[in-house]
A tleap script that builds the chain and sets N, CA, C and O, in Angstrom:
source leaprc.protein.ff14SB
mol = sequence {
  NMET HIE GLU LYS ARG GLY GLU ARG LEU LYS
  THR ARG ALA LEU GLU ARG GLY MET MET TYR
  ARG VAL GLN GLU LYS VAL PRO GLU PHE GLU
  LYS PHE ASP THR VAL PHE GLY GLY LYS LEU
  ASN GLY GLN ASN ARG TRP VAL ILE LEU ALA
  ASP LEU ILE PRO TRP ASP LYS VAL GLU GLU
  ASN TYR ALA GLN LEU PHE VAL ALA ASN ASN
  GLY ARG ALA ALA LEU PRO VAL ARG VAL ALA
  LEU GLY ALA LEU ILE VAL LYS GLU LYS LYS
  LYS ILE SER ASP GLU GLU LEU VAL GLU ASP
  ILE ARG GLU SER CPRO
}
set mol.1.N position { -14.976 -12.352 4.516 }
set mol.1.CA position { -14.298 -12.314 5.778 }
set mol.1.C position { -13.159 -10.948 5.942 }
set mol.1.O position { -13.193 -10.164 6.890 }
set mol.2.N position { -12.335 -10.890 4.986 }
set mol.2.CA position { -11.542 -9.710 4.758 }
set mol.2.C position { -12.266 -8.488 4.828 }
set mol.2.O position { -11.826 -7.529 5.462 }
set mol.3.N position { -13.352 -8.460 4.216 }
set mol.3.CA position { -14.406 -7.115 4.195 }
set mol.3.C position { -14.868 -6.565 5.457 }
set mol.3.O position { -15.051 -5.365 5.660 }
set mol.4.N position { -15.070 -7.616 6.398 }
set mol.4.CA position { -15.691 -7.221 7.615 }
set mol.4.C position { -14.715 -6.637 8.484 }
set mol.4.O position { -14.964 -5.666 9.199 }
set mol.5.N position { -13.525 -7.259 8.427 }
set mol.5.CA position { -12.083 -6.724 9.041 }
set mol.5.C position { -12.042 -5.542 8.672 }
set mol.5.O position { -12.100 -4.752 9.614 }
set mol.6.N position { -11.961 -5.061 7.610 }
set mol.6.CA position { -11.636 -4.020 6.638 }
set mol.6.C position { -12.819 -2.901 7.210 }
set mol.6.O position { -12.538 -1.736 7.493 }
set mol.7.N position { -13.869 -3.351 7.294 }
set mol.7.CA position { -15.092 -2.404 8.024 }
set mol.7.C position { -14.647 -2.032 9.316 }
set mol.7.O position { -14.444 -0.848 9.585 }
set mol.8.N position { -14.447 -3.114 10.295 }
set mol.8.CA position { -13.926 -2.811 11.548 }
set mol.8.C position { -12.837 -1.916 11.800 }
set mol.8.O position { -12.792 -1.108 12.728 }
set mol.9.N position { -11.729 -2.151 10.692 }
set mol.9.CA position { -10.513 -1.232 10.957 }
set mol.9.C position { -11.171 0.277 10.853 }
set mol.9.O position { -11.240 1.098 11.768 }
set mol.10.N position { -11.556 0.400 9.734 }
set mol.10.CA position { -12.273 1.594 9.113 }
set mol.10.C position { -12.931 2.440 10.430 }
set mol.10.O position { -12.556 3.548 10.815 }
set mol.11.N position { -14.025 1.608 11.020 }
set mol.11.CA position { -14.910 2.248 12.021 }
set mol.11.C position { -13.830 2.693 13.159 }
set mol.11.O position { -13.816 3.842 13.602 }
set mol.12.N position { -12.970 1.728 13.572 }
set mol.12.CA position { -11.692 2.080 14.563 }
set mol.12.C position { -11.292 3.407 14.530 }
set mol.12.O position { -11.461 4.305 15.355 }
set mol.13.N position { -10.642 3.395 13.270 }
set mol.13.CA position { -9.704 4.557 12.702 }
set mol.13.C position { -10.568 5.955 12.979 }
set mol.13.O position { -10.104 6.962 13.514 }
set mol.14.N position { -12.006 5.777 12.464 }
set mol.14.CA position { -12.848 6.874 12.481 }
set mol.14.C position { -13.023 7.361 13.774 }
set mol.14.O position { -13.044 8.576 13.969 }
set mol.15.N position { -13.174 6.425 14.832 }
set mol.15.CA position { -13.791 6.707 15.938 }
set mol.15.C position { -12.429 7.220 16.929 }
set mol.15.O position { -12.554 7.890 17.954 }
set mol.16.N position { -11.304 6.803 16.438 }
set mol.16.CA position { -10.041 7.074 17.231 }
set mol.16.C position { -9.542 8.569 16.616 }
set mol.16.O position { -8.727 9.244 17.245 }
set mol.17.N position { -9.988 8.926 15.601 }
set mol.17.CA position { -9.439 9.997 14.512 }
set mol.17.C position { -8.185 9.782 14.155 }
set mol.17.O position { -7.379 10.712 14.144 }
set mol.18.N position { -7.868 8.612 13.836 }
set mol.18.CA position { -6.456 8.452 13.384 }
set mol.18.C position { -6.058 9.226 11.989 }
set mol.18.O position { -6.802 9.608 11.085 }
set mol.19.N position { -4.847 9.310 12.103 }
set mol.19.CA position { -4.199 10.078 10.643 }
set mol.19.C position { -3.861 8.886 9.786 }
set mol.19.O position { -2.948 9.061 8.979 }
set mol.20.N position { -4.469 7.640 9.825 }
set mol.20.CA position { -4.116 6.803 8.678 }
set mol.20.C position { -5.656 6.231 8.703 }
set mol.20.O position { -6.379 5.774 9.588 }
set mol.21.N position { -5.833 6.534 6.996 }
set mol.21.CA position { -7.208 5.939 6.551 }
set mol.21.C position { -7.062 4.513 5.763 }
set mol.21.O position { -6.388 4.363 4.743 }
set mol.22.N position { -7.737 3.601 6.353 }
set mol.22.CA position { -7.662 2.401 5.681 }
set mol.22.C position { -8.330 2.522 4.239 }
set mol.22.O position { -9.423 3.029 3.991 }
set mol.23.N position { -7.490 1.980 3.402 }
set mol.23.CA position { -7.996 1.815 2.168 }
set mol.23.C position { -9.109 1.130 1.853 }
set mol.23.O position { -9.278 0.103 2.511 }
set mol.24.N position { -10.245 1.498 0.716 }
set mol.24.CA position { -11.124 0.712 0.303 }
set mol.24.C position { -10.432 -0.396 -0.334 }
set mol.24.O position { -9.239 -0.598 -0.108 }
set mol.25.N position { -11.119 -1.126 -1.121 }
set mol.25.CA position { -10.572 -2.552 -1.795 }
set mol.25.C position { -9.280 -2.027 -2.777 }
set mol.25.O position { -9.472 -1.011 -3.444 }
set mol.26.N position { -8.323 -2.531 -2.842 }
set mol.26.CA position { -7.161 -2.218 -3.695 }
set mol.26.C position { -7.446 -3.281 -4.793 }
set mol.26.O position { -7.773 -4.441 -4.541 }
set mol.27.N position { -7.301 -2.809 -5.926 }
set mol.27.CA position { -7.430 -3.498 -7.323 }
set mol.27.C position { -6.495 -4.602 -7.310 }
set mol.27.O position { -5.306 -4.512 -7.006 }
set mol.28.N position { -7.284 -5.947 -7.759 }
set mol.28.CA position { -6.269 -6.980 -7.820 }
set mol.28.C position { -5.220 -6.757 -8.956 }
set mol.28.O position { -5.574 -6.114 -9.945 }
set mol.29.N position { -4.039 -7.217 -8.877 }
set mol.29.CA position { -3.040 -7.078 -10.154 }
set mol.29.C position { -3.793 -7.488 -11.671 }
set mol.29.O position { -3.719 -6.783 -12.677 }
set mol.30.N position { -4.359 -8.498 -11.596 }
set mol.30.CA position { -4.997 -9.140 -12.771 }
set mol.30.C position { -5.854 -8.124 -13.517 }
set mol.30.O position { -5.900 -8.017 -14.743 }
set mol.31.N position { -6.657 -7.250 -12.458 }
set mol.31.CA position { -7.320 -6.382 -12.988 }
set mol.31.C position { -7.056 -4.940 -13.413 }
set mol.31.O position { -7.764 -4.166 -14.059 }
set mol.32.N position { -5.857 -4.792 -12.881 }
set mol.32.CA position { -5.253 -3.464 -12.791 }
set mol.32.C position { -4.834 -3.015 -14.160 }
set mol.32.O position { -4.033 -3.698 -14.798 }
set mol.33.N position { -5.367 -1.824 -14.680 }
set mol.33.CA position { -4.779 -1.670 -15.918 }
set mol.33.C position { -3.564 -0.552 -15.662 }
set mol.33.O position { -3.403 0.278 -14.767 }
set mol.34.N position { -2.820 -0.881 -16.787 }
set mol.34.CA position { -1.546 0.044 -16.634 }
set mol.34.C position { -1.816 1.418 -17.391 }
set mol.34.O position { -2.723 1.426 -18.223 }
set mol.35.N position { -1.011 2.701 -17.134 }
set mol.35.CA position { -1.316 3.795 -17.672 }
set mol.35.C position { -1.521 3.752 -19.339 }
set mol.35.O position { -2.357 4.483 -19.871 }
set mol.36.N position { -0.867 3.033 -19.943 }
set mol.36.CA position { -0.728 3.168 -21.248 }
set mol.36.C position { -1.554 2.003 -21.831 }
set mol.36.O position { -1.553 1.849 -23.053 }
set mol.37.N position { -2.235 1.203 -21.062 }
set mol.37.CA position { -3.117 0.209 -21.831 }
set mol.37.C position { -2.334 -0.959 -21.313 }
set mol.37.O position { -1.164 -0.838 -20.950 }
set mol.38.N position { -3.106 -2.284 -21.278 }
set mol.38.CA position { -2.622 -3.479 -21.053 }
set mol.38.C position { -2.743 -3.640 -19.559 }
set mol.38.O position { -3.326 -2.837 -18.830 }
set mol.39.N position { -2.019 -4.977 -19.084 }
set mol.39.CA position { -2.391 -5.448 -17.957 }
set mol.39.C position { -1.060 -5.753 -17.342 }
set mol.39.O position { -0.105 -5.916 -18.102 }
set mol.40.N position { -0.862 -5.868 -15.784 }
set mol.40.CA position { 0.544 -6.050 -15.400 }
set mol.40.C position { 0.879 -7.738 -15.644 }
set mol.40.O position { 0.013 -8.598 -15.485 }
set mol.41.N position { 1.865 -7.949 -15.931 }
set mol.41.CA position { 2.112 -9.537 -15.882 }
set mol.41.C position { 2.266 -10.165 -14.858 }
set mol.41.O position { 2.949 -9.688 -13.952 }
set mol.42.N position { 1.746 -11.239 -14.758 }
set mol.42.CA position { 1.513 -11.987 -13.355 }
set mol.42.C position { 2.880 -12.549 -13.003 }
set mol.42.O position { 2.954 -13.078 -11.894 }
set mol.43.N position { 4.021 -12.525 -13.788 }
set mol.43.CA position { 5.203 -13.151 -13.467 }
set mol.43.C position { 6.063 -12.054 -13.227 }
set mol.43.O position { 7.266 -12.314 -13.182 }
set mol.44.N position { 5.607 -10.568 -13.019 }
set mol.44.CA position { 6.324 -9.620 -12.876 }
set mol.44.C position { 6.976 -9.788 -11.373 }
set mol.44.O position { 6.132 -10.157 -10.556 }
set mol.45.N position { 8.147 -9.619 -10.893 }
set mol.45.CA position { 8.620 -9.812 -9.677 }
set mol.45.C position { 7.835 -9.010 -8.624 }
set mol.45.O position { 7.453 -9.635 -7.634 }
set mol.46.N position { 7.560 -7.747 -8.717 }
set mol.46.CA position { 7.084 -7.007 -7.695 }
set mol.46.C position { 5.251 -7.596 -7.727 }
set mol.46.O position { 4.571 -7.198 -6.781 }
set mol.47.N position { 4.621 -8.405 -8.682 }
set mol.47.CA position { 3.506 -8.841 -8.276 }
set mol.47.C position { 3.540 -10.056 -7.836 }
set mol.47.O position { 2.597 -10.373 -7.111 }
set mol.48.N position { 4.585 -11.088 -8.115 }
set mol.48.CA position { 4.857 -12.106 -7.220 }
set mol.48.C position { 5.101 -11.685 -5.566 }
set mol.48.O position { 4.584 -12.259 -4.608 }
set mol.49.N position { 5.808 -10.804 -5.530 }
set mol.49.CA position { 6.026 -10.535 -4.055 }
set mol.49.C position { 4.964 -9.881 -3.339 }
set mol.49.O position { 4.797 -10.170 -2.155 }
set mol.50.N position { 4.103 -8.898 -3.999 }
set mol.50.CA position { 2.887 -8.637 -3.245 }
set mol.50.C position { 2.045 -9.668 -2.871 }
set mol.50.O position { 1.489 -9.677 -1.772 }
set mol.51.N position { 1.872 -10.779 -3.930 }
set mol.51.CA position { 1.042 -11.791 -3.549 }
set mol.51.C position { 1.421 -12.572 -2.295 }
set mol.51.O position { 0.636 -13.295 -1.682 }
set mol.52.N position { 2.647 -12.368 -1.983 }
set mol.52.CA position { 3.153 -13.203 -0.781 }
set mol.52.C position { 2.989 -12.172 0.607 }
set mol.52.O position { 3.191 -12.678 1.710 }
set mol.53.N position { 2.666 -10.907 0.520 }
set mol.53.CA position { 2.354 -10.011 1.522 }
set mol.53.C position { 0.936 -10.271 2.208 }
set mol.53.O position { -0.066 -10.085 1.517 }
set mol.54.N position { 0.807 -10.669 3.455 }
set mol.54.CA position { -0.533 -10.423 3.970 }
set mol.54.C position { -0.831 -9.104 4.428 }
set mol.54.O position { -0.525 -8.614 5.515 }
set mol.55.N position { -1.614 -8.453 3.253 }
set mol.55.CA position { -1.630 -6.982 3.409 }
set mol.55.C position { -2.715 -6.527 4.336 }
set mol.55.O position { -2.777 -5.354 4.703 }
set mol.56.N position { -3.587 -7.459 4.726 }
set mol.56.CA position { -4.900 -7.094 5.906 }
set mol.56.C position { -4.125 -7.072 7.243 }
set mol.56.O position { -4.453 -6.379 8.206 }
set mol.57.N position { -3.120 -7.857 7.203 }
set mol.57.CA position { -2.555 -7.745 8.661 }
set mol.57.C position { -1.578 -6.784 8.809 }
set mol.57.O position { -1.562 -6.196 9.890 }
set mol.58.N position { -0.725 -6.474 7.941 }
set mol.58.CA position { 0.218 -5.390 7.532 }
set mol.58.C position { -0.641 -4.184 8.037 }
set mol.58.O position { -0.392 -3.592 9.087 }
set mol.59.N position { -1.655 -3.879 7.213 }
set mol.59.CA position { -2.311 -2.553 7.168 }
set mol.59.C position { -3.059 -2.365 8.628 }
set mol.59.O position { -3.395 -1.286 9.117 }
set mol.60.N position { -3.227 -3.590 9.169 }
set mol.60.CA position { -3.711 -3.265 10.719 }
set mol.60.C position { -2.814 -3.059 11.817 }
set mol.60.O position { -3.188 -2.672 12.924 }
set mol.61.N position { -1.553 -3.337 11.486 }
set mol.61.CA position { -0.466 -3.180 12.383 }
set mol.61.C position { 0.008 -1.760 11.963 }
set mol.61.O position { 0.180 -0.944 12.869 }
set mol.62.N position { 0.235 -1.387 10.675 }
set mol.62.CA position { 0.570 0.087 10.341 }
set mol.62.C position { -0.520 0.756 10.741 }
set mol.62.O position { -0.173 1.575 11.593 }
set mol.63.N position { -1.480 0.792 10.569 }
set mol.63.CA position { -2.707 1.924 11.167 }
set mol.63.C position { -2.835 2.235 12.686 }
set mol.63.O position { -3.378 3.243 13.139 }
set mol.64.N position { -2.173 1.082 13.527 }
set mol.64.CA position { -1.889 1.463 14.836 }
set mol.64.C position { -0.626 2.382 15.247 }
set mol.64.O position { -0.328 2.603 16.421 }
set mol.65.N position { 0.049 2.867 14.185 }
set mol.65.CA position { 1.260 3.536 14.708 }
set mol.65.C position { 0.754 4.939 14.714 }
set mol.65.O position { 1.428 5.790 15.294 }
set mol.66.N position { -0.256 5.237 14.183 }
set mol.66.CA position { -0.599 6.695 13.940 }
set mol.66.C position { -1.498 7.186 14.934 }
set mol.66.O position { -2.305 6.376 15.391 }
set mol.67.N position { -1.514 8.526 15.414 }
set mol.67.CA position { -2.386 8.926 16.426 }
set mol.67.C position { -3.217 9.997 15.833 }
set mol.67.O position { -3.019 10.575 14.764 }
set mol.68.N position { -4.248 10.191 16.745 }
set mol.68.CA position { -5.325 11.433 15.877 }
set mol.68.C position { -4.840 12.660 15.934 }
set mol.68.O position { -4.141 13.059 16.866 }
set mol.69.N position { -5.187 13.373 14.905 }
set mol.69.CA position { -5.151 14.780 14.699 }
set mol.69.C position { -3.540 15.459 14.833 }
set mol.69.O position { -3.152 16.501 15.361 }
set mol.70.N position { -2.758 14.288 14.050 }
set mol.70.CA position { -1.484 14.878 14.162 }
set mol.70.C position { -0.885 14.985 12.865 }
set mol.70.O position { -0.025 14.145 12.600 }
set mol.71.N position { -1.198 15.938 11.916 }
set mol.71.CA position { -0.889 16.217 10.686 }
set mol.71.C position { -1.601 15.368 9.590 }
set mol.71.O position { -2.592 14.682 9.840 }
set mol.72.N position { -0.989 15.468 8.278 }
set mol.72.CA position { -1.772 14.976 7.247 }
set mol.72.C position { -1.909 13.431 7.420 }
set mol.72.O position { -1.105 12.817 8.122 }
set mol.73.N position { -2.853 12.859 6.823 }
set mol.73.CA position { -2.902 11.316 6.784 }
set mol.73.C position { -1.858 10.559 5.974 }
set mol.73.O position { -1.482 10.959 4.873 }
set mol.74.N position { -1.444 9.550 6.506 }
set mol.74.CA position { -0.423 8.800 5.993 }
set mol.74.C position { -0.738 8.196 4.564 }
set mol.74.O position { -1.882 8.064 4.129 }
set mol.75.N position { 0.324 7.875 3.942 }
set mol.75.CA position { 0.003 6.885 2.625 }
set mol.75.C position { -0.279 5.653 3.188 }
set mol.75.O position { 0.080 5.136 4.246 }
set mol.76.N position { -1.254 5.141 1.946 }
set mol.76.CA position { -1.507 3.488 1.903 }
set mol.76.C position { -0.433 2.847 2.404 }
set mol.76.O position { 0.685 3.159 1.995 }
set mol.77.N position { -0.599 1.838 3.378 }
set mol.77.CA position { 0.430 0.805 3.662 }
set mol.77.C position { 1.124 0.314 2.419 }
set mol.77.O position { 2.351 0.208 2.393 }
set mol.78.N position { 0.294 -0.014 1.292 }
set mol.78.CA position { 0.815 -0.422 0.228 }
set mol.78.C position { 2.060 0.373 -0.764 }
set mol.78.O position { 3.041 -0.078 -1.354 }
set mol.79.N position { 1.623 1.448 -0.656 }
set mol.79.CA position { 2.629 2.315 -1.274 }
set mol.79.C position { 3.614 2.621 -0.552 }
set mol.79.O position { 4.668 2.786 -1.166 }
set mol.80.N position { 3.641 2.794 0.889 }
set mol.80.CA position { 4.865 2.971 1.655 }
set mol.80.C position { 5.420 1.887 1.847 }
set mol.80.O position { 6.633 2.099 1.874 }
set mol.81.N position { 5.167 0.682 2.019 }
set mol.81.CA position { 6.011 -0.568 2.203 }
set mol.81.C position { 6.497 -1.092 0.673 }
set mol.81.O position { 7.653 -1.413 0.397 }
set mol.82.N position { 5.505 -1.102 -0.137 }
set mol.82.CA position { 6.026 -1.305 -1.248 }
set mol.82.C position { 7.174 -0.387 -1.956 }
set mol.82.O position { 8.021 -0.871 -2.707 }
set mol.83.N position { 7.096 1.011 -1.622 }
set mol.83.CA position { 8.159 1.514 -1.966 }
set mol.83.C position { 9.252 1.441 -1.431 }
set mol.83.O position { 10.249 1.698 -2.104 }
set mol.84.N position { 9.375 1.054 -0.011 }
set mol.84.CA position { 10.543 0.730 0.647 }
set mol.84.C position { 11.065 -0.386 0.254 }
set mol.84.O position { 12.279 -0.339 0.057 }
set mol.85.N position { 10.358 -1.735 0.009 }
set mol.85.CA position { 10.757 -2.919 -0.584 }
set mol.85.C position { 11.398 -2.817 -1.787 }
set mol.85.O position { 12.378 -3.471 -2.145 }
set mol.86.N position { 10.651 -1.742 -2.565 }
set mol.86.CA position { 11.632 -1.722 -4.058 }
set mol.86.C position { 12.841 -1.253 -3.893 }
set mol.86.O position { 13.805 -1.734 -4.488 }
set mol.87.N position { 12.948 -0.033 -2.875 }
set mol.87.CA position { 14.207 0.544 -2.535 }
set mol.87.C position { 15.440 -0.231 -2.004 }
set mol.87.O position { 16.589 -0.056 -2.410 }
set mol.88.N position { 14.990 -1.267 -0.875 }
set mol.88.CA position { 15.825 -2.270 -0.515 }
set mol.88.C position { 16.454 -3.270 -1.645 }
set mol.88.O position { 17.635 -3.517 -1.886 }
set mol.89.N position { 15.114 -3.817 -2.326 }
set mol.89.CA position { 15.594 -4.813 -3.306 }
set mol.89.C position { 16.571 -4.339 -4.456 }
set mol.89.O position { 17.420 -5.088 -4.938 }
set mol.90.N position { 16.382 -3.054 -4.846 }
set mol.90.CA position { 17.179 -2.580 -5.939 }
set mol.90.C position { 18.533 -1.647 -5.268 }
set mol.90.O position { 19.436 -1.147 -5.938 }
set mol.91.N position { 18.409 -1.589 -4.019 }
set mol.91.CA position { 19.521 -0.917 -3.403 }
set mol.91.C position { 20.087 0.418 -3.927 }
set mol.91.O position { 21.245 0.748 -4.181 }
set mol.92.N position { 18.679 1.224 -4.030 }
set mol.92.CA position { 19.080 2.566 -4.645 }
set mol.92.C position { 18.836 3.465 -3.379 }
set mol.92.O position { 18.324 3.092 -2.324 }
set mol.93.N position { 19.285 4.676 -3.677 }
set mol.93.CA position { 18.911 5.809 -2.679 }
set mol.93.C position { 17.277 6.288 -2.608 }
set mol.93.O position { 16.373 5.802 -3.288 }
set mol.94.N position { 17.168 7.190 -1.769 }
set mol.94.CA position { 15.576 7.562 -1.690 }
set mol.94.C position { 15.460 8.555 -3.034 }
set mol.94.O position { 14.396 8.564 -3.653 }
set mol.95.N position { 16.429 9.277 -3.411 }
set mol.95.CA position { 16.253 10.134 -4.637 }
set mol.95.C position { 15.992 9.386 -5.797 }
set mol.95.O position { 15.038 9.630 -6.535 }
set mol.96.N position { 17.040 8.219 -6.043 }
set mol.96.CA position { 16.500 7.177 -7.143 }
set mol.96.C position { 15.140 6.567 -6.869 }
set mol.96.O position { 14.382 6.471 -7.834 }
set mol.97.N position { 14.769 6.182 -5.796 }
set mol.97.CA position { 13.539 5.915 -5.803 }
set mol.97.C position { 12.254 6.620 -6.118 }
set mol.97.O position { 11.205 6.084 -6.477 }
set mol.98.N position { 12.471 7.834 -5.942 }
set mol.98.CA position { 11.414 8.834 -6.218 }
set mol.98.C position { 11.649 8.819 -7.915 }
set mol.98.O position { 10.634 8.715 -8.604 }
set mol.99.N position { 12.687 8.899 -8.447 }
set mol.99.CA position { 12.868 8.994 -9.891 }
set mol.99.C position { 12.411 7.752 -10.626 }
set mol.99.O position { 11.973 7.816 -11.775 }
set mol.100.N position { 12.523 6.567 -9.917 }
set mol.100.CA position { 12.107 5.475 -10.540 }
set mol.100.C position { 10.321 5.475 -10.409 }
set mol.100.O position { 9.539 5.041 -11.255 }
set mol.101.N position { 10.036 6.007 -9.285 }
set mol.101.CA position { 8.344 5.804 -9.171 }
set mol.101.C position { 7.786 6.996 -10.388 }
set mol.101.O position { 6.870 6.718 -11.162 }
set mol.102.N position { 8.519 8.374 -10.400 }
set mol.102.CA position { 7.906 9.019 -11.466 }
set mol.102.C position { 8.062 8.573 -12.935 }
set mol.102.O position { 7.339 8.948 -13.857 }
set mol.103.N position { 9.136 7.694 -13.031 }
set mol.103.CA position { 9.078 7.132 -14.417 }
set mol.103.C position { 8.292 6.176 -14.747 }
set mol.103.O position { 7.907 6.102 -15.914 }
set mol.104.N position { 7.880 5.223 -13.768 }
set mol.104.CA position { 7.202 3.899 -13.761 }
set mol.104.C position { 6.158 3.890 -12.509 }
set mol.104.O position { 6.397 3.188 -11.526 }
set mol.105.N position { 5.023 4.678 -12.585 }
set mol.105.CA position { 4.080 4.740 -11.572 }
set mol.105.C position { 3.476 3.279 -11.473 }
set mol.105.O position { 2.601 3.028 -10.645 }
savepdb mol mol.pdb
quit
């Protein structure tokens, strides 16, 4: 079911020339390999939080915010919203968030 909705979103985005491109399937955390090997811990606070978010619905709403041919394509919603959530939960500045991401992508 999620794949059909994703395909509809991609088709609609392409037809409208939107500046947000719906992402292909995002890897599940259990299957996601870290840079130095190993797997993400299922008890990690960010993994737990990510499992609570209805990403398909969020992406559908996020994609509608963009207009056609208006600059570079937007970041994937998981990156944009994920970064904002980390920033707010950790109560850090934009600069500190960027540094955190550089240190632990």
